[in-house]
All heavy atoms as an XYZ file, in Angstrom:
667
protein
N      95.437   -125.216     52.626
C      96.448   -126.204     52.305
C      95.839   -127.288     51.408
O      94.776   -127.812     51.693
C      96.967   -126.801     53.609
C      98.105   -127.698     53.426
S      98.682   -128.108     55.083
C     100.288   -128.582     54.712
N      96.544   -127.636     50.322
C      96.047   -128.601     49.352
C      96.370   -130.019     49.796
O      97.414   -130.279     50.355
C      96.742   -128.354     48.011
C      95.761   -128.148     46.899
C      96.480   -127.815     45.621
O      96.871   -128.771     44.919
O      96.664   -126.629     45.351
N      95.481   -130.953     49.517
C      95.704   -132.349     49.862
C      96.396   -133.030     48.684
O      95.778   -133.330     47.677
C      94.356   -133.017     50.170
C      94.522   -134.455     50.615
O      95.669   -134.862     50.883
O      93.506   -135.160     50.695
N      97.696   -133.299     48.829
C      98.473   -133.896     47.733
C      98.116   -135.353     47.522
O      98.222   -135.861     46.427
C      99.973   -133.746     48.003
C     100.437   -132.317     47.910
C     101.919   -132.237     48.071
C     102.366   -130.790     47.987
N     103.794   -130.660     48.088
N      97.718   -136.057     48.565
C      97.398   -137.467     48.409
C      96.219   -137.663     47.470
O      96.158   -138.624     46.725
C      97.119   -138.122     49.762
O      95.978   -137.523     50.355
N      95.279   -136.717     47.465
C      94.139   -136.815     46.571
C      94.589   -136.633     45.130
O      94.165   -137.350     44.237
C      93.084   -135.778     46.928
C      91.818   -135.917     46.096
C      90.768   -134.909     46.488
O      91.048   -133.967     47.206
N      89.570   -135.101     46.002
N      95.490   -135.668     44.879
C      95.993   -135.442     43.529
C      96.727   -136.666     43.015
O      96.585   -137.053     41.864
C      96.934   -134.229     43.493
C      96.188   -132.916     43.716
O      94.950   -132.911     43.536
O      96.844   -131.920     44.061
N      97.509   -137.315     43.872
C      98.278   -138.491     43.450
C      97.372   -139.662     43.165
O      97.586   -140.425     42.238
C      99.300   -138.853     44.532
C     100.423   -137.851     44.646
C     101.344   -138.147     45.825
O     101.149   -139.192     46.473
O     102.229   -137.342     46.088
N      96.306   -139.829     43.982
C      95.423   -140.971     43.781
C      94.604   -140.833     42.507
O      94.189   -141.805     41.924
C      94.500   -141.162     44.986
O      93.622   -140.057     45.089
N      94.342   -139.593     42.077
C      93.592   -139.390     40.850
C      94.449   -139.613     39.621
O      93.947   -139.744     38.529
C      93.015   -137.967     40.817
C      91.923   -137.754     41.850
C      91.419   -136.335     41.865
O      91.835   -135.533     40.997
O      90.621   -136.001     42.736
N      95.763   -139.694     39.795
C      96.659   -139.913     38.669
C      96.646   -138.718     37.756
O      95.794   -138.598     36.905
N      97.569   -137.830     37.952
C      97.629   -136.608     37.159
C      97.717   -136.884     35.684
O      98.042   -137.978     35.247
N      97.414   -135.876     34.890
C      97.439   -136.019     33.440
C      98.815   -136.401     32.927
O      98.937   -137.119     31.959
C      97.002   -134.713     32.762
C      95.520   -134.440     32.988
O      94.781   -135.412     33.228
O      95.121   -133.270     32.918
N      99.853   -135.933     33.584
C     101.209   -136.188     33.095
C     101.546   -137.674     33.085
O     102.181   -138.167     32.182
C     102.221   -135.433     33.957
C     102.127   -133.936     33.788
C     103.082   -133.210     34.711
O     104.123   -133.796     35.030
O     102.788   -132.084     35.104
N     101.095   -138.427     34.083
C     101.425   -139.838     34.175
C     100.686   -140.662     33.132
O     101.143   -141.717     32.740
C     101.103   -140.361     35.565
N      99.529   -140.191     32.668
C      98.720   -140.979     31.754
C      98.944   -140.650     30.288
O      98.486   -141.355     29.422
C      97.238   -140.794     32.101
C      96.890   -141.381     33.451
C      95.424   -141.216     33.793
O      94.623   -140.969     32.880
O      95.089   -141.343     34.969
N      99.628   -139.575     30.005
C      99.825   -139.205     28.604
C     100.912   -140.050     27.982
O     101.863   -140.441     28.629
C     100.201   -137.712     28.472
O     101.405   -137.485     29.188
C      99.101   -136.825     28.981
N     100.732   -140.351     26.730
C     101.730   -141.115     26.003
C     102.711   -140.153     25.362
O     102.351   -139.038     25.003
C     101.054   -141.981     24.938
C     100.201   -143.069     25.558
C      99.671   -144.029     24.525
O     100.268   -144.135     23.440
O      98.661   -144.667     24.796
N     103.953   -140.582     25.207
C     104.943   -139.686     24.609
C     104.591   -139.349     23.170
O     104.039   -140.166     22.441
C     106.247   -140.479     24.681
C     105.852   -141.877     24.923
C     104.489   -141.872     25.544
N     104.909   -138.133     22.795
C     104.666   -137.652     21.436
C     105.669   -138.318     20.507
O     106.869   -138.281     20.743
C     104.831   -136.129     21.403
C     104.458   -135.540     20.065
O     104.145   -136.317     19.138
O     104.479   -134.309     19.948
N     105.220   -138.974     19.433
C     106.154   -139.652     18.532
C     107.214   -138.717     17.963
O     108.317   -139.136     17.660
C     105.276   -140.209     17.418
C     103.880   -140.100     17.883
C     103.846   -139.130     19.019
N     106.884   -137.434     17.821
C     107.864   -136.487     17.297
C     108.980   -136.221     18.301
O     110.081   -135.862     17.924
C     107.174   -135.179     16.930
C     106.230   -135.316     15.764
C     105.540   -134.007     15.415
O     105.852   -132.970     16.010
O     104.686   -134.059     14.531
N     108.707   -136.433     19.593
C     109.702   -136.193     20.619
C     110.610   -137.398     20.836
O     111.600   -137.309     21.529
C     109.011   -135.827     21.937
C     108.318   -134.485     21.895
C     107.607   -134.186     23.199
O     107.879   -134.863     24.203
O     106.783   -133.259     23.216
N     110.266   -138.542     20.272
C     111.065   -139.739     20.470
C     112.386   -139.598     19.741
O     112.440   -139.046     18.642
C     110.310   -140.966     19.968
C     109.026   -141.161     20.746
C     108.701   -142.618     20.921
O     109.400   -143.466     20.419
N     107.639   -142.895     21.628
N     113.460   -140.115     20.345
C     114.768   -139.989     19.696
C     114.840   -140.776     18.399
O     114.155   -141.776     18.223
C     115.733   -140.569     20.737
C     114.896   -141.417     21.622
C     113.506   -140.833     21.591
N     115.686   -140.300     17.512
C     115.902   -140.991     16.243
C     116.549   -142.340     16.504
O     117.278   -142.525     17.473
C     116.823   -140.151     15.342
C     116.206   -138.851     14.880
C     115.081   -139.068     13.884
O     115.206   -139.945     13.016
O     114.076   -138.345     13.978
N     116.326   -143.288     15.614
C     116.944   -144.596     15.753
C     118.453   -144.456     15.596
O     118.937   -143.724     14.737
C     116.385   -145.545     14.705
N     119.177   -145.144     16.428
C     120.633   -145.105     16.400
C     121.116   -145.896     15.185
O     120.845   -147.095     15.078
C     121.189   -145.711     17.691
C     122.698   -145.620     17.787
O     123.326   -145.032     16.883
O     123.257   -146.145     18.763
N     121.816   -145.263     14.255
C     122.267   -145.982     13.061
C     123.266   -147.088     13.381
O     123.429   -148.021     12.602
C     122.912   -144.897     12.192
C     123.160   -143.755     13.100
C     122.200   -143.874     14.249
N     123.924   -147.007     14.533
C     124.882   -148.039     14.926
C     124.227   -149.180     15.694
O     124.883   -150.159     16.011
C     125.992   -147.416     15.774
C     126.846   -146.422     15.007
C     127.934   -145.817     15.873
O     128.224   -146.360     16.940
O     128.488   -144.785     15.467
N     122.946   -149.050     15.997
C     122.235   -150.094     16.743
C     122.116   -151.335     15.863
O     122.121   -151.262     14.635
C     120.856   -149.605     17.151
N     121.974   -152.481     16.530
C     121.846   -153.736     15.797
C     120.528   -153.742     15.024
O     119.521   -153.229     15.502
C     121.870   -154.910     16.777
C     123.201   -155.090     17.455
C     123.206   -156.288     18.377
O     122.448   -157.250     18.118
O     123.970   -156.258     19.341
N     120.520   -154.328     13.833
C     119.277   -154.392     13.060
C     118.268   -155.300     13.762
O     118.638   -156.138     14.586
C     119.711   -154.984     11.717
C     120.998   -155.669     11.991
C     121.633   -154.949     13.152
N     116.992   -155.130     13.410
C     115.965   -155.964     14.018
C     116.222   -157.426     13.688
O     116.714   -157.766     12.615
C     114.588   -155.557     13.511
C     114.068   -154.312     14.149
C     112.605   -154.106     13.831
O     111.867   -155.092     13.652
O     112.216   -152.945     13.749
N     115.852   -158.259     14.614
C     116.056   -159.699     14.457
C     115.044   -160.255     13.447
O     113.883   -159.851     13.449
C     115.842   -160.349     15.823
C     116.392   -161.708     15.934
C     116.346   -162.227     17.356
O     115.897   -161.512     18.258
O     116.781   -163.353     17.545
N     115.468   -161.177     12.591
C     114.533   -161.765     11.626
C     113.403   -162.504     12.338
O     113.604   -163.098     13.386
C     115.384   -162.749     10.830
C     116.789   -162.459     11.162
C     116.808   -161.707     12.452
N     112.226   -162.464     11.744
C     111.055   -163.150     12.287
C     110.639   -164.228     11.292
O     110.615   -164.001     10.082
C     109.898   -162.159     12.530
C     108.643   -162.885     12.984
C     110.308   -161.107     13.548
N     110.321   -165.410     11.811
C     109.934   -166.543     10.981
C     108.557   -167.030     11.384
O     108.172   -166.922     12.543
C     110.938   -167.693     11.145
C     112.339   -167.315     10.746
C     113.241   -166.811     11.691
C     112.753   -167.450      9.434
C     114.529   -166.455     11.328
C     114.047   -167.101      9.064
C     114.924   -166.605     10.017
O     116.194   -166.257      9.649
N     107.829   -167.589     10.421
C     106.539   -168.185     10.718
C     106.741   -169.673     10.924
O     107.396   -170.340     10.120
C     105.553   -167.963      9.573
C     105.029   -166.559      9.503
C     103.890   -166.435      8.504
O     103.697   -167.291      7.646
N     103.144   -165.360      8.623
N     106.187   -170.181     12.024
C     106.238   -171.609     12.310
C     104.834   -172.080     12.652
O     104.003   -171.304     13.126
C     107.211   -171.936     13.472
C     108.632   -171.606     13.103
C     106.809   -171.222     14.740
N     104.581   -173.343     12.389
C     103.274   -173.914     12.685
C     103.423   -174.820     13.903
O     104.207   -175.770     13.891
C     102.769   -174.710     11.484
C     101.314   -175.040     11.529
C     100.861   -175.635     10.208
C      99.368   -175.663     10.106
N      98.943   -176.208      8.812
N     102.680   -174.499     14.968
C     102.731   -175.263     16.203
C     101.315   -175.682     16.553
O     100.445   -174.837     16.757
C     103.338   -174.431     17.361
C     103.340   -175.226     18.654
C     104.728   -173.950     17.005
N     101.076   -176.984     16.591
C      99.764   -177.538     16.906
C      98.674   -176.903     16.052
O      97.617   -176.517     16.530
C      99.455   -177.394     18.392
C     100.401   -178.171     19.265
C     100.120   -178.000     20.739
O      99.333   -177.152     21.143
N     100.770   -178.813     21.560
N      98.950   -176.728     14.777
C      97.980   -176.195     13.825
C      97.862   -174.683     13.786
O      97.116   -174.150     12.997
N      98.603   -173.986     14.654
C      98.546   -172.522     14.678
C      99.839   -171.957     14.108
O     100.923   -172.431     14.419
C      98.370   -172.009     16.099
C      97.057   -172.408     16.740
C      96.962   -171.865     18.145
C      95.675   -172.303     18.809
N      95.585   -171.811     20.199
N      99.716   -170.923     13.277
C     100.885   -170.265     12.705
C     101.321   -169.164     13.673
O     100.524   -168.313     14.065
C     100.574   -169.673     11.314
C     101.767   -168.910     10.773
C     100.175   -170.786     10.358
N     102.585   -169.214     14.085
C     103.142   -168.240     15.011
C     104.307   -167.519     14.364
O     105.037   -168.107     13.562
C     103.639   -168.924     16.287
C     102.646   -169.776     17.066
C     103.346   -170.504     18.194
C     101.528   -168.906     17.601
N     104.501   -166.260     14.703
C     105.665   -165.501     14.277
C     106.653   -165.498     15.434
O     106.312   -165.043     16.519
C     105.280   -164.063     13.913
C     104.418   -164.012     12.671
O     104.631   -164.773     11.737
N     103.453   -163.137     12.649
N     107.850   -166.020     15.186
C     108.860   -166.085     16.242
C     110.169   -165.507     15.729
O     110.477   -165.572     14.542
C     109.084   -167.526     16.750
C     107.839   -168.073     17.414
C     109.500   -168.447     15.630
N     110.942   -164.955     16.653
C     112.232   -164.390     16.283
C     113.267   -165.506     16.159
O     113.058   -166.626     16.621
C     112.719   -163.382     17.333
O     112.909   -164.069     18.577
C     111.738   -162.234     17.505
N     114.372   -165.163     15.553
C     115.443   -166.139     15.383
C     115.946   -166.632     16.735
O     116.195   -167.822     16.912
C     116.590   -165.520     14.583
C     117.690   -166.502     14.267
C     118.734   -165.910     13.340
O     118.591   -164.808     12.837
N     119.785   -166.645     13.115
N     116.062   -165.742     17.715
C     116.546   -166.170     19.033
C     115.555   -167.123     19.697
O     115.956   -168.060     20.388
C     116.840   -164.970     19.934
O     115.677   -164.232     20.176
N     114.241   -166.910     19.480
C     113.247   -167.831     20.024
C     113.360   -169.200     19.360
O     113.224   -170.231     20.024
C     111.838   -167.277     19.830
C     111.530   -166.065     20.687
C     110.198   -165.428     20.352
O     109.817   -165.378     19.159
O     109.540   -164.978     21.293
N     113.632   -169.214     18.057
C     113.811   -170.490     17.358
C     115.016   -171.242     17.899
O     114.961   -172.447     18.152
C     114.002   -170.252     15.857
C     112.762   -169.904     15.062
C     113.134   -169.545     13.627
C     111.779   -171.051     15.074
N     116.121   -170.525     18.084
C     117.331   -171.165     18.601
C     117.128   -171.679     20.017
O     117.574   -172.782     20.353
C     118.509   -170.188     18.550
C     118.967   -169.798     17.143
C     119.986   -168.667     17.211
C     119.546   -170.996     16.418
N     116.464   -170.897     20.846
C     116.214   -171.316     22.221
C     115.322   -172.561     22.240
O     115.562   -173.499     23.001
C     115.580   -170.185     23.018
N     114.305   -172.576     21.398
C     113.412   -173.729     21.314
C     114.147   -174.970     20.829
O     113.937   -176.067     21.344
N     115.022   -174.805     19.846
C     115.795   -175.937     19.338
C     116.709   -176.480     20.425
O     116.826   -177.689     20.616
C     116.610   -175.515     18.119
C     117.425   -176.642     17.551
C     116.845   -177.596     16.719
C     118.779   -176.782     17.863
C     117.593   -178.653     16.202
C     119.526   -177.828     17.362
C     118.927   -178.764     16.534
O     119.672   -179.807     16.051
N     117.342   -175.584     21.159
C     118.242   -176.007     22.247
C     117.473   -176.772     23.317
O     117.937   -177.796     23.807
C     118.934   -174.800     22.876
O     119.786   -174.185     21.948
N     116.285   -176.285     23.676
C     115.462   -176.987     24.678
C     115.071   -178.358     24.164
O     115.107   -179.340     24.904
C     114.205   -176.176     24.994
C     114.384   -175.139     26.057
C     113.047   -174.581     26.523
N     112.253   -174.009     25.446
C     112.350   -172.766     25.019
N     113.216   -171.949     25.579
N     111.597   -172.329     24.042
N     114.675   -178.424     22.897
C     114.261   -179.697     22.305
C     115.413   -180.702     22.311
O     115.240   -181.858     22.682
C     113.767   -179.470     20.867
C     113.390   -180.723     20.109
C     112.069   -181.319     20.564
O     111.290   -180.625     21.219
O     111.838   -182.502     20.256
N     116.601   -180.260     21.917
C     117.764   -181.149     21.889
C     118.103   -181.625     23.304
O     118.394   -182.812     23.517
C     118.963   -180.435     21.266
N     118.045   -180.734     24.281
C     118.327   -181.091     25.672
C     117.285   -182.091     26.175
O     117.613   -183.076     26.839
C     118.336   -179.829     26.546
C     118.680   -180.127     27.984
O     119.777   -180.684     28.220
O     117.858   -179.804     28.878
N     116.017   -181.852     25.857
C     114.940   -182.747     26.273
C     115.139   -184.144     25.685
O     115.017   -185.146     26.384
C     113.593   -182.171     25.833
C     112.433   -183.098     26.074
C     111.895   -183.259     27.341
C     111.867   -183.826     25.021
C     110.834   -184.121     27.568
C     110.814   -184.681     25.238
C     110.291   -184.828     26.509
O     109.249   -185.689     26.718
N     115.472   -184.191     24.399
C     115.672   -185.497     23.751
C     116.847   -186.252     24.386
O     116.772   -187.459     24.603
C     115.917   -185.330     22.253
C     114.675   -184.967     21.484
C     114.978   -184.842     19.984
N     113.831   -184.399     19.248
C     112.904   -185.224     18.751
N     113.016   -186.516     18.926
N     111.888   -184.724     18.080
N     117.932   -185.544     24.679
C     119.106   -186.182     25.284
C     118.754   -186.725     26.668
O     119.093   -187.854     27.001
C     120.259   -185.173     25.360
C     121.573   -185.755     25.857
C     121.696   -185.738     27.389
O     121.173   -184.864     28.046
N     122.375   -186.726     27.911
N     118.059   -185.944     27.470
C     117.690   -186.393     28.820
C     116.694   -187.544     28.766
O     116.767   -188.469     29.584
C     117.118   -185.226     29.622
C     118.185   -184.232     30.023
C     117.605   -183.082     30.804
C     118.709   -182.101     31.188
N     118.185   -180.926     31.877
N     115.770   -187.507     27.821
C     114.792   -188.581     27.685
C     115.475   -189.880     27.274
O     115.172   -190.952     27.815
C     113.710   -188.199     26.650
O     113.092   -186.986     27.084
C     112.658   -189.263     26.521
N     116.420   -189.793     26.344
C     117.160   -190.989     25.919
C     117.986   -191.544     27.077
O     118.043   -192.765     27.286
C     118.061   -190.656     24.737
N     118.610   -190.671     27.844
C     119.405   -191.099     28.997
C     118.519   -191.795     30.029
O     118.881   -192.833     30.590
C     120.108   -189.893     29.612
O     120.797   -190.261     30.777
N     117.347   -191.226     30.265
C     116.412   -191.812     31.226
C     115.950   -193.194     30.752
O     115.857   -194.134     31.546
C     115.209   -190.887     31.422
C     114.162   -191.444     32.335
N     114.349   -191.568     33.691
C     112.918   -191.924     32.080
C     113.273   -192.097     34.227
N     112.386   -192.327     33.264
N     115.666   -193.317     29.472
C     115.225   -194.603     28.924
C     116.318   -195.650     29.071
O     116.038   -196.813     29.403
C     114.828   -194.444     27.462
N     117.568   -195.241     28.856
C     118.682   -196.174     28.993
C     118.834   -196.620     30.455
O     119.028   -197.811     30.730
C     119.970   -195.522     28.512
C     121.161   -196.454     28.520
C     122.426   -195.770     28.012
O     122.481   -194.564     27.882
N     123.438   -196.581     27.740
N     118.741   -195.697     31.387
C     118.837   -196.037     32.811
C     117.698   -196.963     33.227
O     117.899   -197.911     33.998
C     118.804   -194.771     33.665
C     120.057   -193.928     33.554
C     119.938   -192.605     34.290
O     118.932   -192.391     35.022
O     120.839   -191.773     34.126
N     116.514   -196.702     32.704
C     115.349   -197.531     33.021
C     115.553   -198.958     32.504
O     115.258   -199.935     33.200
C     114.092   -196.908     32.402
C     112.807   -197.586     32.751
C     111.627   -196.827     32.166
C     110.326   -197.533     32.449
N     109.182   -196.817     31.864
N     116.080   -199.073     31.288
C     116.331   -200.401     30.712
C     117.378   -201.151     31.539
O     117.222   -202.357     31.805
C     116.782   -200.270     29.265
N     118.431   -200.457     31.959
C     119.466   -201.090     32.785
C     118.893   -201.550     34.120
O     119.230   -202.621     34.628
C     120.634   -200.128     33.004
C     121.452   -199.875     31.765
C     122.502   -198.779     31.968
O     122.484   -198.063     32.960
N     123.390   -198.638     30.993
N     118.016   -200.752     34.704
C     117.386   -201.106     35.971
C     116.550   -202.371     35.811
O     116.621   -203.287     36.628
C     116.521   -199.943     36.476
C     115.730   -200.285     37.701
C     116.344   -200.286     38.954
C     114.381   -200.609     37.617
C     115.620   -200.601     40.095
C     113.654   -200.930     38.751
C     114.268   -200.935     39.994
N     115.753   -202.432     34.738
C     114.909   -203.613     34.502
C     115.755   -204.847     34.234
O     115.409   -205.943     34.681
C     113.925   -203.351     33.354
C     112.773   -202.493     33.740
N     111.798   -202.900     34.618
C     112.438   -201.230     33.385
C     110.916   -201.926     34.772
N     111.288   -200.890     34.033
N     116.860   -204.708     33.511
C     117.764   -205.831     33.255
C     118.333   -206.346     34.577
O     118.389   -207.555     34.808
C     118.902   -205.425     32.338
C     118.504   -205.267     30.880
C     119.663   -204.808     30.017
O     120.829   -204.993     30.399
O     119.383   -204.230     28.954
N     118.777   -205.433     35.438
C     119.345   -205.824     36.722
C     118.273   -206.472     37.602
O     118.559   -207.461     38.304
C     119.942   -204.608     37.424
N     117.070   -205.972     37.561
C     115.997   -206.514     38.388
C     115.604   -207.909     37.914
O     115.336   -208.794     38.745
C     114.794   -205.584     38.346
N     115.555   -208.125     36.609
C     115.170   -209.449     36.109
C     116.303   -210.454     36.264
O     116.065   -211.652     36.392
C     114.721   -209.382     34.637
O     115.756   -208.785     33.858
C     113.452   -208.584     34.491
N     117.547   -209.988     36.265
C     118.691   -210.895     36.453
C     118.723   -211.448     37.859
O     119.152   -212.574     38.091
C     120.001   -210.157     36.134
N     118.292   -210.670     38.837
C     118.274   -211.113     40.226
C     117.103   -212.033     40.510
O     117.129   -212.785     41.480
C     118.210   -209.890     41.160
C     119.464   -209.097     41.180
C     119.366   -207.952     42.149
C     120.641   -207.141     42.170
N     120.572   -206.017     43.109
N     116.070   -211.988     39.724
C     114.863   -212.771     39.999
C     114.980   -214.177     39.617
O     115.689   -214.938     39.373
C     113.690   -212.188     39.231
C-alpha cells in the first residue's frame, strides 16, 4: 500500500509546473482595454500607477484636506469659546 501523505507533502510535479503559454486562452476581443499607466514622482521616486490608482489617491487627498480643514475650524471655535469664558 502506497503512502499518499508522503506524495502530497513532496508536492507533485503537476502542482509546481507553470501553464504552457500556448495553452492559455486567447484574449477576449470584447474585454476592456488595459488601463492607462502614468508616471508620477512621489518623494523623489518615479512610480508607474494606473488611472484608477491616481483617481483613488486624488479622492483620498481631497477627503483628507476636507477633514483637516473641518478639524482646524472646530479647534479654532473651541479655543475662541475657551478664551471667552476666561
